[in-house]
N, C-alpha and C positions, 0 to 999 in steps of 0.2 A: 588763546586756544585757536581761534580762527586764523591768526597770523601764521602759526606753525603749520597748520593744515595746508595753507596755500604755499608755504615754502616747500613743504614736502612734495606737493603736486608739481610745483615749478621745477624742482630738482629731477623728478621723474621725466618731465617733459624735455628738459635739457639733455638728459641721458638718452632718451629716445631720439631726439634730434641729432645728437652726436653719432648714435648708432646708424641712423639713416645716411649720414654723410660719410661713413667710413667703409663704403663698398669698394671693391677692388677696381683699380684703374686698368683699362685695356692695355695689353702689352704693345710695346713698340718693336716687336720681333720683325727683323728685316732679313733674316737668314733662312735658307732652305732647310728642310729636315736633314738630319744626319743619319746615314746608315752606319750603325755601330758594329754589327756583325752580320755574317751571311754564311749559310751552310747549305750545300746541295747534296741530296742523297736519294737513291744510289747514283753512282757515276756511270754505271753501265746497266742497260736494260735489254731484255730480249722480248721482241714483239712478234715472234714467229707464230705462236699459237694463241696468243691473247694480248690484250692491251697491257700496258705497264704504267706505273705511276712514278713520278719523280717529285720529291718534296724540296722546297726551298724554305728554310727557317731563317728568319732575319729579324733583327732588332733595329727599331728606328726611334729617334728622339727628336722632339721639337718643343719649344716653349709655348707655342700657341696651339699645338695639337696637329697631328698628322691625319690627312684624309687617306682612306684605303687606296693603296697603289694597285697597279696592274702588273701581272707577271705573264710572260709568254715565251715561246722558244721558236727559233727558226733554224733552218738548215741552209747551207750554201747553195743548194739547188733552187732555193726560193720557197720550198715547202715551209709551212708554219703549223704550229700546234696552237689551238685556240687559247683563250685566256684561262689562266689557272683559277681554281676555286680558292678564294682567300678568306682567312679568318684570323681575327686577333686572338691569339692563344693565351697570352698573359699580359698583365700590365694594363695600360690605357693608351689613349691617343697621344699623350705627352711622352711616354716611355713605354713602348709596347713591343712584344715579340709576336710576329706574324707568321702564319704558315700558309704557303701557297702550294697547291697540289696540281701539277701538270699531268695530263693523261696522254700518253703516246699510244694511238690506236694500233691494233694488230696490223702488221704490214707497213708500218711507218718506214720511211726512207732510212736506210742504215747510214751510219757515220756520225759525225760530231754535230750536235745541236747546241746552239748558243742561247743562253737564257737572258732575258731582258727584264729589268725592273723599272717601271716608270708610271706616272711621274711621282717622284717623292715631292708631294705638295702639302703645304700646311693650310690651316683654316683662314689664314690671312692672304693666301695666294702666292706665297713664296714657293718657288719650285726649283728643283735641282735638275741635273741632266740625267740621261738614261744611265742605268747602272746594271749590275754592280760594277764598281771599278775593277781594273785588271789585277788588283792586289787580292781579289777573291776568286775562287773557283767558280766559273760562270758557264760551264758547259758540261754536257753529259753525252754518252755515246749509246747509240742504238746498235747492238751487235748483229752481225749477219750470221746465218747458220754455220758458215765456215769458221767465223770467230769463235762460236760456241764449241765447235768440234775441236779446234786448236786448243782452247782453254781446257777442255776435258782431257785431251790427249796429253797436254803438258802436266796436268794434275796427276794422271795415271802414271806417267813416266817418272815423276818425282816422288812417288809414294814410298 
């Protein structure tokens, strides 16, 4: 009876020892995170009477996990919009959809604003270049009062 008792305890100990040794091995990830999708909306904003928001919704994947990126916008005049408010909307750091909200203040310079995403960096330090790549829409326009007038006029004429 004593012998089987010790055999039972020894088998539990071996099982525990095996469990302790079966923890996951750290990844050998050497690639930068991948931008899987990117959408910018709206593409035209009016800041004549109030500030306006532009949202970038994008999905990023990486096997070791993505660190929160930065999103900003700049105009060819050199004007910039500060960093966007960013939140992980769904998924996780390994495969997640992020939402970045840029705010163009009232009176912002009219014209085309280019949006930048950087850095796409993972938890092991692998980083990509500035994005999004040219295959995605990466700019929005701040309309002037004349642009707004022309759009309204065109709309009225085509009713």
